[in-house]
Gaussian input, Z-matrix of N, CA and C with variables (Angstrom, degrees):
# hf/3-21g

backbone

0 1
 N
 C     1     B1
 C     2     B2     1     A1
 N     3     B3     2     A2     1     D1
 C     4     B4     3     A3     2     D2
 C     5     B5     4     A4     3     D3
 N     6     B6     5     A5     4     D4
 C     7     B7     6     A6     5     D5
 C     8     B8     7     A7     6     D6
 N     9     B9     8     A8     7     D7
 C    10    B10     9     A9     8     D8
 C    11    B11    10    A10     9     D9
 N    12    B12    11    A11    10    D10
 C    13    B13    12    A12    11    D11
 C    14    B14    13    A13    12    D12
 N    15    B15    14    A14    13    D13
 C    16    B16    15    A15    14    D14
 C    17    B17    16    A16    15    D15
 N    18    B18    17    A17    16    D16
 C    19    B19    18    A18    17    D17
 C    20    B20    19    A19    18    D18
 N    21    B21    20    A20    19    D19
 C    22    B22    21    A21    20    D20
 C    23    B23    22    A22    21    D21
 N    24    B24    23    A23    22    D22
 C    25    B25    24    A24    23    D23
 C    26    B26    25    A25    24    D24
 N    27    B27    26    A26    25    D25
 C    28    B28    27    A27    26    D26
 C    29    B29    28    A28    27    D27
 N    30    B30    29    A29    28    D28
 C    31    B31    30    A30    29    D29
 C    32    B32    31    A31    30    D30
 N    33    B33    32    A32    31    D31
 C    34    B34    33    A33    32    D32
 C    35    B35    34    A34    33    D33
 N    36    B36    35    A35    34    D34
 C    37    B37    36    A36    35    D35
 C    38    B38    37    A37    36    D36
 N    39    B39    38    A38    37    D37
 C    40    B40    39    A39    38    D38
 C    41    B41    40    A40    39    D39
 N    42    B42    41    A41    40    D40
 C    43    B43    42    A42    41    D41
 C    44    B44    43    A43    42    D42
 N    45    B45    44    A44    43    D43
 C    46    B46    45    A45    44    D44
 C    47    B47    46    A46    45    D45
 N    48    B48    47    A47    46    D46
 C    49    B49    48    A48    47    D47
 C    50    B50    49    A49    48    D48
 N    51    B51    50    A50    49    D49
 C    52    B52    51    A51    50    D50
 C    53    B53    52    A52    51    D51
 N    54    B54    53    A53    52    D52
 C    55    B55    54    A54    53    D53
 C    56    B56    55    A55    54    D54
 N    57    B57    56    A56    55    D55
 C    58    B58    57    A57    56    D56
 C    59    B59    58    A58    57    D57
 N    60    B60    59    A59    58    D58
 C    61    B61    60    A60    59    D59
 C    62    B62    61    A61    60    D60
 N    63    B63    62    A62    61    D61
 C    64    B64    63    A63    62    D62
 C    65    B65    64    A64    63    D63
 N    66    B66    65    A65    64    D64
 C    67    B67    66    A66    65    D65
 C    68    B68    67    A67    66    D66
 N    69    B69    68    A68    67    D67
 C    70    B70    69    A69    68    D68
 C    71    B71    70    A70    69    D69
 N    72    B72    71    A71    70    D70
 C    73    B73    72    A72    71    D71
 C    74    B74    73    A73    72    D72
 N    75    B75    74    A74    73    D73
 C    76    B76    75    A75    74    D74
 C    77    B77    76    A76    75    D75
 N    78    B78    77    A77    76    D76
 C    79    B79    78    A78    77    D77
 C    80    B80    79    A79    78    D78
 N    81    B81    80    A80    79    D79
 C    82    B82    81    A81    80    D80
 C    83    B83    82    A82    81    D81
 N    84    B84    83    A83    82    D82
 C    85    B85    84    A84    83    D83
 C    86    B86    85    A85    84    D84
 N    87    B87    86    A86    85    D85
 C    88    B88    87    A87    86    D86
 C    89    B89    88    A88    87    D87
 N    90    B90    89    A89    88    D88
 C    91    B91    90    A90    89    D89
 C    92    B92    91    A91    90    D90
 N    93    B93    92    A92    91    D91
 C    94    B94    93    A93    92    D92
 C    95    B95    94    A94    93    D93
 N    96    B96    95    A95    94    D94
 C    97    B97    96    A96    95    D95
 C    98    B98    97    A97    96    D96
 N    99    B99    98    A98    97    D97
 C   100   B100    99    A99    98    D98
 C   101   B101   100   A100    99    D99
 N   102   B102   101   A101   100   D100
 C   103   B103   102   A102   101   D101
 C   104   B104   103   A103   102   D102
 N   105   B105   104   A104   103   D103
 C   106   B106   105   A105   104   D104
 C   107   B107   106   A106   105   D105
 N   108   B108   107   A107   106   D106
 C   109   B109   108   A108   107   D107
 C   110   B110   109   A109   108   D108
 N   111   B111   110   A110   109   D109
 C   112   B112   111   A111   110   D110
 C   113   B113   112   A112   111   D111
 N   114   B114   113   A113   112   D112
 C   115   B115   114   A114   113   D113
 C   116   B116   115   A115   114   D114
 N   117   B117   116   A116   115   D115
 C   118   B118   117   A117   116   D116
 C   119   B119   118   A118   117   D117
 N   120   B120   119   A119   118   D118
 C   121   B121   120   A120   119   D119
 C   122   B122   121   A121   120   D120
 N   123   B123   122   A122   121   D121
 C   124   B124   123   A123   122   D122
 C   125   B125   124   A124   123   D123
 N   126   B126   125   A125   124   D124
 C   127   B127   126   A126   125   D125
 C   128   B128   127   A127   126   D126
 N   129   B129   128   A128   127   D127
 C   130   B130   129   A129   128   D128
 C   131   B131   130   A130   129   D129
 N   132   B132   131   A131   130   D130
 C   133   B133   132   A132   131   D131
 C   134   B134   133   A133   132   D132
 N   135   B135   134   A134   133   D133
 C   136   B136   135   A135   134   D134
 C   137   B137   136   A136   135   D135
 N   138   B138   137   A137   136   D136
 C   139   B139   138   A138   137   D137
 C   140   B140   139   A139   138   D138
 N   141   B141   140   A140   139   D139
 C   142   B142   141   A141   140   D140
 C   143   B143   142   A142   141   D141
 N   144   B144   143   A143   142   D142
 C   145   B145   144   A144   143   D143
 C   146   B146   145   A145   144   D144
 N   147   B147   146   A146   145   D145
 C   148   B148   147   A147   146   D146
 C   149   B149   148   A148   147   D147
 N   150   B150   149   A149   148   D148
 C   151   B151   150   A150   149   D149
 C   152   B152   151   A151   150   D150
 N   153   B153   152   A152   151   D151
 C   154   B154   153   A153   152   D152
 C   155   B155   154   A154   153   D153
 N   156   B156   155   A155   154   D154
 C   157   B157   156   A156   155   D155
 C   158   B158   157   A157   156   D156
 N   159   B159   158   A158   157   D157
 C   160   B160   159   A159   158   D158
 C   161   B161   160   A160   159   D159
 N   162   B162   161   A161   160   D160
 C   163   B163   162   A162   161   D161
 C   164   B164   163   A163   162   D162
 N   165   B165   164   A164   163   D163
 C   166   B166   165   A165   164   D164
 C   167   B167   166   A166   165   D165
 N   168   B168   167   A167   166   D166
 C   169   B169   168   A168   167   D167
 C   170   B170   169   A169   168   D168
 N   171   B171   170   A170   169   D169
 C   172   B172   171   A171   170   D170
 C   173   B173   172   A172   171   D171
 N   174   B174   173   A173   172   D172
 C   175   B175   174   A174   173   D173
 C   176   B176   175   A175   174   D174
 N   177   B177   176   A176   175   D175
 C   178   B178   177   A177   176   D176
 C   179   B179   178   A178   177   D177
 N   180   B180   179   A179   178   D178
 C   181   B181   180   A180   179   D179
 C   182   B182   181   A181   180   D180
 N   183   B183   182   A182   181   D181
 C   184   B184   183   A183   182   D182
 C   185   B185   184   A184   183   D183
 N   186   B186   185   A185   184   D184
 C   187   B187   186   A186   185   D185
 C   188   B188   187   A187   186   D186
 N   189   B189   188   A188   187   D187
 C   190   B190   189   A189   188   D188
 C   191   B191   190   A190   189   D189
 N   192   B192   191   A191   190   D190
 C   193   B193   192   A192   191   D191
 C   194   B194   193   A193   192   D192
 N   195   B195   194   A194   193   D193
 C   196   B196   195   A195   194   D194
 C   197   B197   196   A196   195   D195
 N   198   B198   197   A197   196   D196
 C   199   B199   198   A198   197   D197
 C   200   B200   199   A199   198   D198
 N   201   B201   200   A200   199   D199
 C   202   B202   201   A201   200   D200
 C   203   B203   202   A202   201   D201
 N   204   B204   203   A203   202   D202
 C   205   B205   204   A204   203   D203
 C   206   B206   205   A205   204   D204
 N   207   B207   206   A206   205   D205
 C   208   B208   207   A207   206   D206
 C   209   B209   208   A208   207   D207
 N   210   B210   209   A209   208   D208
 C   211   B211   210   A210   209   D209
 C   212   B212   211   A211   210   D210
 N   213   B213   212   A212   211   D211
 C   214   B214   213   A213   212   D212
 C   215   B215   214   A214   213   D213
 N   216   B216   215   A215   214   D214
 C   217   B217   216   A216   215   D215
 C   218   B218   217   A217   216   D216
 N   219   B219   218   A218   217   D217
 C   220   B220   219   A219   218   D218
 C   221   B221   220   A220   219   D219
 N   222   B222   221   A221   220   D220
 C   223   B223   222   A222   221   D221
 C   224   B224   223   A223   222   D222
 N   225   B225   224   A224   223   D223
 C   226   B226   225   A225   224   D224
 C   227   B227   226   A226   225   D225
 N   228   B228   227   A227   226   D226
 C   229   B229   228   A228   227   D227
 C   230   B230   229   A229   228   D228
 N   231   B231   230   A230   229   D229
 C   232   B232   231   A231   230   D230
 C   233   B233   232   A232   231   D231
 N   234   B234   233   A233   232   D232
 C   235   B235   234   A234   233   D233
 C   236   B236   235   A235   234   D234
 N   237   B237   236   A236   235   D235
 C   238   B238   237   A237   236   D236
 C   239   B239   238   A238   237   D237
 N   240   B240   239   A239   238   D238
 C   241   B241   240   A240   239   D239
 C   242   B242   241   A241   240   D240
 N   243   B243   242   A242   241   D241
 C   244   B244   243   A243   242   D242
 C   245   B245   244   A244   243   D243
 N   246   B246   245   A245   244   D244
 C   247   B247   246   A246   245   D245
 C   248   B248   247   A247   246   D246
 N   249   B249   248   A248   247   D247
 C   250   B250   249   A249   248   D248
 C   251   B251   250   A250   249   D249
 N   252   B252   251   A251   250   D250
 C   253   B253   252   A252   251   D251
 C   254   B254   253   A253   252   D252
 N   255   B255   254   A254   253   D253
 C   256   B256   255   A255   254   D254
 C   257   B257   256   A256   255   D255
 N   258   B258   257   A257   256   D256
 C   259   B259   258   A258   257   D257
 C   260   B260   259   A259   258   D258
 N   261   B261   260   A260   259   D259
 C   262   B262   261   A261   260   D260
 C   263   B263   262   A262   261   D261
 N   264   B264   263   A263   262   D262
 C   265   B265   264   A264   263   D263
 C   266   B266   265   A265   264   D264
 N   267   B267   266   A266   265   D265
 C   268   B268   267   A267   266   D266
 C   269   B269   268   A268   267   D267
 N   270   B270   269   A269   268   D268
 C   271   B271   270   A270   269   D269
 C   272   B272   271   A271   270   D270
 N   273   B273   272   A272   271   D271
 C   274   B274   273   A273   272   D272
 C   275   B275   274   A274   273   D273
 N   276   B276   275   A275   274   D274
 C   277   B277   276   A276   275   D275
 C   278   B278   277   A277   276   D276
 N   279   B279   278   A278   277   D277
 C   280   B280   279   A279   278   D278
 C   281   B281   280   A280   279   D279
 N   282   B282   281   A281   280   D280
 C   283   B283   282   A282   281   D281
 C   284   B284   283   A283   282   D282
 N   285   B285   284   A284   283   D283
 C   286   B286   285   A285   284   D284
 C   287   B287   286   A286   285   D285
 N   288   B288   287   A287   286   D286
 C   289   B289   288   A288   287   D287
 C   290   B290   289   A289   288   D288
 N   291   B291   290   A290   289   D289
 C   292   B292   291   A291   290   D290
 C   293   B293   292   A292   291   D291
 N   294   B294   293   A293   292   D292
 C   295   B295   294   A294   293   D293
 C   296   B296   295   A295   294   D294
 N   297   B297   296   A296   295   D295
 C   298   B298   297   A297   296   D296
 C   299   B299   298   A298   297   D297
 N   300   B300   299   A299   298   D298
 C   301   B301   300   A300   299   D299
 C   302   B302   301   A301   300   D300
 N   303   B303   302   A302   301   D301
 C   304   B304   303   A303   302   D302
 C   305   B305   304   A304   303   D303
 N   306   B306   305   A305   304   D304
 C   307   B307   306   A306   305   D305
 C   308   B308   307   A307   306   D306
 N   309   B309   308   A308   307   D307
 C   310   B310   309   A309   308   D308
 C   311   B311   310   A310   309   D309
 N   312   B312   311   A311   310   D310
 C   313   B313   312   A312   311   D311
 C   314   B314   313   A313   312   D312
 N   315   B315   314   A314   313   D313
 C   316   B316   315   A315   314   D314
 C   317   B317   316   A316   315   D315
 N   318   B318   317   A317   316   D316
 C   319   B319   318   A318   317   D317
 C   320   B320   319   A319   318   D318
 N   321   B321   320   A320   319   D319
 C   322   B322   321   A321   320   D320
 C   323   B323   322   A322   321   D321
 N   324   B324   323   A323   322   D322
 C   325   B325   324   A324   323   D323
 C   326   B326   325   A325   324   D324
 N   327   B327   326   A326   325   D325
 C   328   B328   327   A327   326   D326
 C   329   B329   328   A328   327   D327

   B1=1.4515
   B2=1.5337
   B3=1.3114
   B4=1.4599
   B5=1.5256
   B6=1.3266
   B7=1.4675
   B8=1.5207
   B9=1.3318
   B10=1.4614
   B11=1.5214
   B12=1.3251
   B13=1.4677
   B14=1.5210
   B15=1.3356
   B16=1.4604
   B17=1.5272
   B18=1.3145
   B19=1.4656
   B20=1.5243
   B21=1.3090
   B22=1.4645
   B23=1.5240
   B24=1.3268
   B25=1.4596
   B26=1.5250
   B27=1.3329
   B28=1.4615
   B29=1.5262
   B30=1.3485
   B31=1.4516
   B32=1.5190
   B33=1.3291
   B34=1.4617
   B35=1.5259
   B36=1.3365
   B37=1.4596
   B38=1.5222
   B39=1.3266
   B40=1.4672
   B41=1.5237
   B42=1.3230
   B43=1.4650
   B44=1.5210
   B45=1.3302
   B46=1.4652
   B47=1.5272
   B48=1.3182
   B49=1.4666
   B50=1.5260
   B51=1.3243
   B52=1.4730
   B53=1.5265
   B54=1.3253
   B55=1.4638
   B56=1.5296
   B57=1.3320
   B58=1.4653
   B59=1.5245
   B60=1.3372
   B61=1.4738
   B62=1.5209
   B63=1.3303
   B64=1.4690
   B65=1.5278
   B66=1.3292
   B67=1.4593
   B68=1.5234
   B69=1.3335
   B70=1.4667
   B71=1.5291
   B72=1.3188
   B73=1.4717
   B74=1.5289
   B75=1.3292
   B76=1.4722
   B77=1.5344
   B78=1.3243
   B79=1.4711
   B80=1.5265
   B81=1.3350
   B82=1.4714
   B83=1.5242
   B84=1.3253
   B85=1.4580
   B86=1.5171
   B87=1.3338
   B88=1.4669
   B89=1.5288
   B90=1.3123
   B91=1.4655
   B92=1.5267
   B93=1.3106
   B94=1.4627
   B95=1.5235
   B96=1.3281
   B97=1.4691
   B98=1.5338
   B99=1.3228
   B100=1.4665
   B101=1.5259
   B102=1.3235
   B103=1.4601
   B104=1.5232
   B105=1.3220
   B106=1.4647
   B107=1.5239
   B108=1.3229
   B109=1.4630
   B110=1.5281
   B111=1.3312
   B112=1.4615
   B113=1.5272
   B114=1.3323
   B115=1.4656
   B116=1.5245
   B117=1.3193
   B118=1.4638
   B119=1.5294
   B120=1.3225
   B121=1.4566
   B122=1.5291
   B123=1.3340
   B124=1.4663
   B125=1.5182
   B126=1.3309
   B127=1.4621
   B128=1.5304
   B129=1.3338
   B130=1.4656
   B131=1.5202
   B132=1.3278
   B133=1.4614
   B134=1.5194
   B135=1.3235
   B136=1.4538
   B137=1.5091
   B138=1.3169
   B139=1.4568
   B140=1.5274
   B141=1.3144
   B142=1.4590
   B143=1.5171
   B144=1.3316
   B145=1.4622
   B146=1.5236
   B147=1.3160
   B148=1.4601
   B149=1.5251
   B150=1.3161
   B151=1.4623
   B152=1.5308
   B153=1.3124
   B154=1.4632
   B155=1.5284
   B156=1.3174
   B157=1.4749
   B158=1.5242
   B159=1.3286
   B160=1.4673
   B161=1.5273
   B162=1.3334
   B163=1.4646
   B164=1.5263
   B165=1.3247
   B166=1.4659
   B167=1.5265
   B168=1.3223
   B169=1.4731
   B170=1.5257
   B171=1.3349
   B172=1.4663
   B173=1.5247
   B174=1.3318
   B175=1.4687
   B176=1.5225
   B177=1.3163
   B178=1.4667
   B179=1.5223
   B180=1.3367
   B181=1.4654
   B182=1.5259
   B183=1.3393
   B184=1.4673
   B185=1.5233
   B186=1.3232
   B187=1.4651
   B188=1.5243
   B189=1.3310
   B190=1.4664
   B191=1.5268
   B192=1.3383
   B193=1.4641
   B194=1.5320
   B195=1.3418
   B196=1.4557
   B197=1.5179
   B198=1.3362
   B199=1.4675
   B200=1.5234
   B201=1.3161
   B202=1.4639
   B203=1.5248
   B204=1.3170
   B205=1.4623
   B206=1.5187
   B207=1.3322
   B208=1.4667
   B209=1.5274
   B210=1.3367
   B211=1.4553
   B212=1.5190
   B213=1.3257
   B214=1.4706
   B215=1.5297
   B216=1.3340
   B217=1.4552
   B218=1.5284
   B219=1.3176
   B220=1.4650
   B221=1.5231
   B222=1.3164
   B223=1.4615
   B224=1.5214
   B225=1.3288
   B226=1.4673
   B227=1.5193
   B228=1.3191
   B229=1.4550
   B230=1.5207
   B231=1.3051
   B232=1.4621
   B233=1.5127
   B234=1.3054
   B235=1.4587
   B236=1.5203
   B237=1.3225
   B238=1.4585
   B239=1.5086
   B240=1.3190
   B241=1.4640
   B242=1.5192
   B243=1.3198
   B244=1.4628
   B245=1.5216
   B246=1.3083
   B247=1.4584
   B248=1.5155
   B249=1.3233
   B250=1.4563
   B251=1.5250
   B252=1.3290
   B253=1.4646
   B254=1.5216
   B255=1.3246
   B256=1.4575
   B257=1.5278
   B258=1.3471
   B259=1.4574
   B260=1.5208
   B261=1.3586
   B262=1.4612
   B263=1.5297
   B264=1.3230
   B265=1.4629
   B266=1.5276
   B267=1.3265
   B268=1.4595
   B269=1.5311
   B270=1.3228
   B271=1.4632
   B272=1.5315
   B273=1.3387
   B274=1.4630
   B275=1.5291
   B276=1.3290
   B277=1.4667
   B278=1.5239
   B279=1.3338
   B280=1.4639
   B281=1.5270
   B282=1.3238
   B283=1.4612
   B284=1.5308
   B285=1.3237
   B286=1.4648
   B287=1.5256
   B288=1.3261
   B289=1.4672
   B290=1.5310
   B291=1.3246
   B292=1.4550
   B293=1.5249
   B294=1.3181
   B295=1.4721
   B296=1.5282
   B297=1.3336
   B298=1.4654
   B299=1.5291
   B300=1.3180
   B301=1.4625
   B302=1.5321
   B303=1.3227
   B304=1.4676
   B305=1.5330
   B306=1.3287
   B307=1.4671
   B308=1.5201
   B309=1.3318
   B310=1.4628
   B311=1.5176
   B312=1.3272
   B313=1.4541
   B314=1.5290
   B315=1.3361
   B316=1.4630
   B317=1.5204
   B318=1.3173
   B319=1.4641
   B320=1.5187
   B321=1.3019
   B322=1.4673
   B323=1.5241
   B324=1.3262
   B325=1.4621
   B326=1.5258
   B327=1.3392
   B328=1.4637
   B329=1.4919
   A1=109.03
   A2=114.26
   A3=122.57
   A4=107.18
   A5=116.44
   A6=120.73
   A7=108.42
   A8=115.33
   A9=122.09
   A10=109.88
   A11=114.87
   A12=120.52
   A13=105.62
   A14=116.30
   A15=120.28
   A16=112.59
   A17=115.81
   A18=122.58
   A19=106.75
   A20=117.73
   A21=120.63
   A22=113.27
   A23=117.75
   A24=120.55
   A25=115.48
   A26=118.20
   A27=120.59
   A28=113.80
   A29=114.30
   A30=123.88
   A31=107.68
   A32=116.75
   A33=121.89
   A34=109.34
   A35=115.63
   A36=121.61
   A37=107.02
   A38=116.58
   A39=121.93
   A40=108.66
   A41=115.56
   A42=120.24
   A43=113.39
   A44=117.30
   A45=121.15
   A46=109.19
   A47=116.00
   A48=120.69
   A49=110.27
   A50=116.31
   A51=120.29
   A52=110.83
   A53=116.43
   A54=120.54
   A55=110.50
   A56=116.58
   A57=120.88
   A58=110.59
   A59=116.77
   A60=121.05
   A61=111.21
   A62=116.40
   A63=120.58
   A64=111.14
   A65=116.18
   A66=120.92
   A67=111.12
   A68=116.05
   A69=120.85
   A70=111.64
   A71=117.09
   A72=120.64
   A73=109.75
   A74=116.21
   A75=120.56
   A76=110.95
   A77=116.46
   A78=121.90
   A79=112.83
   A80=116.83
   A81=119.99
   A82=114.45
   A83=116.88
   A84=119.53
   A85=114.70
   A86=118.22
   A87=119.91
   A88=109.16
   A89=116.20
   A90=119.84
   A91=109.22
   A92=116.21
   A93=120.85
   A94=111.40
   A95=117.25
   A96=121.67
   A97=111.94
   A98=117.37
   A99=121.21
   A100=112.69
   A101=117.10
   A102=121.16
   A103=112.21
   A104=114.89
   A105=123.39
   A106=107.05
   A107=117.69
   A108=122.92
   A109=111.52
   A110=114.06
   A111=120.73
   A112=108.39
   A113=117.64
   A114=120.78
   A115=110.08
   A116=116.35
   A117=122.35
   A118=110.62
   A119=115.54
   A120=122.04
   A121=106.85
   A122=117.37
   A123=121.81
   A124=113.57
   A125=117.05
   A126=120.49
   A127=113.20
   A128=117.54
   A129=120.47
   A130=113.93
   A131=117.15
   A132=120.25
   A133=109.11
   A134=115.24
   A135=118.69
   A136=112.37
   A137=114.24
   A138=119.85
   A139=109.59
   A140=115.08
   A141=120.52
   A142=109.07
   A143=116.31
   A144=121.87
   A145=108.65
   A146=115.20
   A147=120.35
   A148=110.03
   A149=115.83
   A150=121.88
   A151=108.17
   A152=115.50
   A153=120.64
   A154=108.94
   A155=115.83
   A156=121.59
   A157=111.00
   A158=117.99
   A159=120.83
   A160=111.43
   A161=117.30
   A162=120.62
   A163=110.94
   A164=117.00
   A165=121.07
   A166=110.10
   A167=116.67
   A168=120.57
   A169=110.59
   A170=116.67
   A171=120.06
   A172=111.21
   A173=116.97
   A174=120.87
   A175=110.61
   A176=116.02
   A177=120.08
   A178=111.40
   A179=118.06
   A180=121.78
   A181=110.69
   A182=117.21
   A183=120.82
   A184=110.78
   A185=116.13
   A186=120.17
   A187=110.56
   A188=116.44
   A189=120.70
   A190=111.43
   A191=117.59
   A192=120.86
   A193=112.24
   A194=117.05
   A195=121.24
   A196=115.05
   A197=117.71
   A198=120.62
   A199=109.97
   A200=115.25
   A201=120.36
   A202=109.48
   A203=115.47
   A204=122.37
   A205=106.71
   A206=116.27
   A207=121.46
   A208=111.42
   A209=116.13
   A210=121.13
   A211=115.05
   A212=116.92
   A213=120.36
   A214=110.05
   A215=114.95
   A216=118.65
   A217=111.55
   A218=116.09
   A219=122.33
   A220=107.36
   A221=116.76
   A222=121.52
   A223=107.64
   A224=116.48
   A225=121.24
   A226=109.06
   A227=115.45
   A228=120.61
   A229=109.57
   A230=115.57
   A231=121.82
   A232=107.62
   A233=115.73
   A234=119.66
   A235=106.54
   A236=115.77
   A237=120.99
   A238=111.68
   A239=115.10
   A240=120.63
   A241=111.57
   A242=116.29
   A243=120.54
   A244=112.56
   A245=119.26
   A246=122.01
   A247=110.36
   A248=116.59
   A249=122.20
   A250=109.61
   A251=116.20
   A252=121.34
   A253=109.61
   A254=116.03
   A255=122.54
   A256=107.74
   A257=116.14
   A258=120.93
   A259=109.00
   A260=116.43
   A261=121.23
   A262=108.87
   A263=115.88
   A264=120.06
   A265=110.39
   A266=115.28
   A267=119.68
   A268=110.64
   A269=116.81
   A270=120.46
   A271=110.41
   A272=116.42
   A273=120.99
   A274=111.48
   A275=116.56
   A276=120.54
   A277=109.88
   A278=117.34
   A279=121.02
   A280=111.06
   A281=116.31
   A282=120.72
   A283=110.33
   A284=116.18
   A285=121.53
   A286=111.24
   A287=117.17
   A288=121.13
   A289=112.15
   A290=117.45
   A291=121.54
   A292=115.25
   A293=117.47
   A294=121.59
   A295=111.17
   A296=116.19
   A297=120.32
   A298=111.58
   A299=117.12
   A300=122.75
   A301=109.22
   A302=118.77
   A303=121.09
   A304=111.70
   A305=115.33
   A306=121.03
   A307=109.56
   A308=115.77
   A309=120.11
   A310=106.42
   A311=115.59
   A312=121.25
   A313=111.49
   A314=116.87
   A315=120.71
   A316=109.85
   A317=114.45
   A318=120.54
   A319=109.30
   A320=116.01
   A321=119.63
   A322=110.07
   A323=117.31
   A324=122.49
   A325=112.63
   A326=118.81
   A327=120.43
   A328=110.70
   D1=147.11
   D2=175.82
   D3=-123.59
   D4=170.38
   D5=177.51
   D6=-121.85
   D7=136.20
   D8=-178.42
   D9=-125.33
   D10=130.92
   D11=172.17
   D12=-79.56
   D13=122.56
   D14=-174.75
   D15=-92.63
   D16=-34.30
   D17=-178.24
   D18=-164.31
   D19=-159.75
   D20=-179.23
   D21=-74.60
   D22=-5.31
   D23=-170.88
   D24=-120.71
   D25=-34.44
   D26=-169.29
   D27=-127.15
   D28=150.22
   D29=174.92
   D30=-125.52
   D31=136.30
   D32=-177.87
   D33=-118.52
   D34=135.70
   D35=171.33
   D36=-92.85
   D37=128.34
   D38=-179.11
   D39=-159.63
   D40=170.68
   D41=-179.76
   D42=-81.53
   D43=-19.88
   D44=179.38
   D45=-154.55
   D46=164.46
   D47=178.32
   D48=-63.05
   D49=-39.07
   D50=-179.96
   D51=-64.31
   D52=-43.18
   D53=178.14
   D54=-63.62
   D55=-39.81
   D56=178.29
   D57=-62.68
   D58=-44.45
   D59=179.19
   D60=-61.31
   D61=-50.46
   D62=-178.72
   D63=-57.87
   D64=-45.99
   D65=179.64
   D66=-61.83
   D67=-48.17
   D68=-174.40
   D69=-66.10
   D70=-40.74
   D71=178.36
   D72=-63.00
   D73=-44.67
   D74=179.44
   D75=-65.40
   D76=-40.57
   D77=-176.59
   D78=-71.29
   D79=-38.96
   D80=-171.66
   D81=-109.87
   D82=-21.35
   D83=-178.55
   D84=83.25
   D85=6.17
   D86=177.89
   D87=-73.38
   D88=159.65
   D89=177.57
   D90=-88.43
   D91=158.03
   D92=179.74
   D93=-60.76
   D94=-31.73
   D95=-179.96
   D96=-64.97
   D97=-25.01
   D98=-178.93
   D99=-80.48
   D100=-12.83
   D101=-174.86
   D102=-83.43
   D103=148.05
   D104=175.26
   D105=-129.25
   D106=62.30
   D107=-171.26
   D108=-66.27
   D109=128.99
   D110=-178.40
   D111=-144.24
   D112=127.05
   D113=179.10
   D114=-71.84
   D115=137.59
   D116=-179.01
   D117=-95.04
   D118=153.52
   D119=173.35
   D120=-83.61
   D121=110.46
   D122=-173.92
   D123=-62.55
   D124=-29.30
   D125=-177.52
   D126=-86.36
   D127=-20.67
   D128=-176.03
   D129=-110.32
   D130=-26.08
   D131=-178.84
   D132=-104.07
   D133=153.31
   D134=-177.90
   D135=-167.80
   D136=-152.52
   D137=-173.63
   D138=-157.47
   D139=164.72
   D140=173.76
   D141=-90.81
   D142=134.94
   D143=175.81
   D144=-125.22
   D145=149.38
   D146=-178.98
   D147=-65.27
   D148=141.34
   D149=179.15
   D150=-135.84
   D151=143.32
   D152=176.82
   D153=-73.29
   D154=149.21
   D155=-179.47
   D156=-55.42
   D157=-43.11
   D158=-179.22
   D159=-62.82
   D160=-38.65
   D161=177.23
   D162=-66.84
   D163=-38.55
   D164=177.67
   D165=-62.85
   D166=-41.81
   D167=178.25
   D168=-62.26
   D169=-42.22
   D170=178.02
   D171=-61.35
   D172=-42.07
   D173=178.03
   D174=-60.22
   D175=-46.44
   D176=-179.31
   D177=-65.62
   D178=-38.62
   D179=177.46
   D180=-62.84
   D181=-41.58
   D182=178.70
   D183=-62.06
   D184=-45.89
   D185=-179.53
   D186=-63.79
   D187=-41.65
   D188=179.49
   D189=-62.12
   D190=-30.83
   D191=-179.67
   D192=-90.21
   D193=5.31
   D194=176.32
   D195=93.83
   D196=-0.99
   D197=177.97
   D198=-80.06
   D199=161.06
   D200=175.78
   D201=-99.93
   D202=150.28
   D203=175.98
   D204=-115.25
   D205=121.22
   D206=-177.35
   D207=53.77
   D208=38.47
   D209=177.20
   D210=78.62
   D211=5.85
   D212=-178.15
   D213=-127.58
   D214=155.07
   D215=175.69
   D216=-104.85
   D217=15.87
   D218=175.69
   D219=-133.02
   D220=135.71
   D221=177.64
   D222=-123.86
   D223=128.98
   D224=178.29
   D225=-97.25
   D226=122.14
   D227=176.57
   D228=-109.99
   D229=155.59
   D230=176.49
   D231=-148.93
   D232=152.41
   D233=175.23
   D234=-105.15
   D235=117.39
   D236=-178.36
   D237=-115.71
   D238=-173.02
   D239=178.26
   D240=-58.67
   D241=-32.22
   D242=-176.17
   D243=-87.35
   D244=-6.86
   D245=-177.80
   D246=123.11
   D247=-143.86
   D248=-179.14
   D249=-81.05
   D250=131.69
   D251=-178.18
   D252=-125.83
   D253=152.93
   D254=176.28
   D255=-125.24
   D256=143.17
   D257=-179.98
   D258=-85.17
   D259=130.46
   D260=174.42
   D261=-135.18
   D262=157.07
   D263=-178.65
   D264=-73.16
   D265=158.91
   D266=175.04
   D267=-60.79
   D268=-34.04
   D269=177.63
   D270=-57.70
   D271=-43.80
   D272=178.97
   D273=-66.90
   D274=-39.51
   D275=179.97
   D276=-64.17
   D277=-45.83
   D278=179.74
   D279=-60.53
   D280=-42.26
   D281=179.28
   D282=-63.52
   D283=-43.65
   D284=-178.96
   D285=-67.01
   D286=-43.53
   D287=-177.10
   D288=-71.63
   D289=-38.57
   D290=178.26
   D291=65.69
   D292=23.29
   D293=-178.42
   D294=-79.02
   D295=152.07
   D296=175.36
   D297=-121.37
   D298=-9.78
   D299=177.78
   D300=-103.23
   D301=152.90
   D302=179.20
   D303=-58.92
   D304=144.45
   D305=175.94
   D306=-159.16
   D307=159.18
   D308=175.18
   D309=-78.61
   D310=111.29
   D311=-175.00
   D312=-85.72
   D313=-29.50
   D314=-179.49
   D315=-152.46
   D316=152.36
   D317=178.28
   D318=-153.51
   D319=141.54
   D320=174.82
   D321=-82.68
   D322=-3.47
   D323=-178.79
   D324=-93.13
   D325=-3.44
   D326=-178.52
   D327=-82.78

């Protein structure tokens, strides 16, 4: 699976750009002309996901003791509408989700 930025608001996980377009048009009703499809770098681009406070503490404890979290020694946290969030790469999200069919993986509208 790859991740494609569809427009200013949504990202779709799919096996190809064409599959992402077909899925997104069917799902949202936008026209193909409105799309700005761009493949994302799975290792460098990502998103914030909600994390429980206890999990955040564990991440910080690991980093403080010199361990890496998700292959990194820096963790980005943010406070969002849903609570405490942590930034992870799209590669990590795809691995965690385990999906094989196209889906909206991220949106700035949520």
